[in-house]
N, C-alpha and C positions, 0 to 999 in steps of 0.2 A: 446417575445410575452407572456404575463401573462396567467397563466392557473388556473383553479379552484383547490384550495388545497384539496377539498373533493374527487377529482378523484383519483382512485387507479392507480398505475404505468401502468398497461396494458390498461387503459382507456385514457391515455395521447396521444395526437397526436405524431406521430413518430418524428417530428422535435423538440419535447421537450427533447429528449434524447441526440442526438449528433448534435449540430448545425453545425459542420464542415464536416458532412458526407452526401453524396448524398442520398436523400430520398429513392431511389430505392435500393441502397446498404443497407441502414439501415433496410428497410423492409425485405430483405433477412436475415440479421443478426437476427432480432427479431423473424422471423419464425424458424430459427435454434434454438434459445434459447427456444422457445415454445415447440419444439419437443424433447428437451433434457429431460432425466429422472432426478429425483431429485439427484441421485448419480452422474450423469454427471455434473450437475450444481455445486454440492459441490466440485467435483474434479477441475472444472474450477476456482472456487473461491480460493481453496487451492493453486493451481498453481500460480494464480495471487499474492497471499500473498508471496509465496516463491520467485517469480520473483522480487517483489518490495523489499524484504529483500536483495536479491542478488545485486540489483542495488544500494541500500543504502550502503551496505558494500563496493561495488566497489568505490562508491563516497568517502566514508570515507578513504579508503586505498589510493585513489588518492590525497586527501587533506592532509593526514597525512602519507606520505610514510615511515617515520622512526618509526612510532608507532608500538609497539608490538601488537600481536593479542588480548591480554587481554584488551588493551586500546581501540582497534577498537570495540570489542564486547561491552565494557562499553559505548562507544559513540553511538553505535546502540541503546542500551537501553534508552539513553537519547532522541534519535529521536522518538523511539516508545512510550515511556511513558511520555515524557516531562521531561526536565532536573530536575525540582523540585522534582518530584516523584522518578525519577531514583536516585537522590542523597540521598533521604531518604531511599530508599530500598537497593541500592548498594554502597552508600558512594560517596564522592566527586570524580570528574573525575580524579584529579591528584593522588588520593590515590593508584590506581593500580600501577602507575609508582613508587611512593615512597616506596611501599612495596617490590618492586623488587630490589631496590638499597640498 
């Protein structure tokens, strides 16, 4: 369902946020967010960032079980920054392994 791009997030109909969530449950969640202090909202966002980083690292470790931690961290930087920028900033992916040997 298209919505007016001029609307601010709190003016959007609830169904515009989570299409897979029951509208009543979504209304409860939105009310919880509205009642949160700015500090609580910042904490929630920071926790989400930490959780996504942890999940990314777990996925990298699963896909590259023999890789040393240095390589896993470099691969994470590639995910976060995009490989092109990560290579410019941190060097090529294989470089961490080559420097160790």
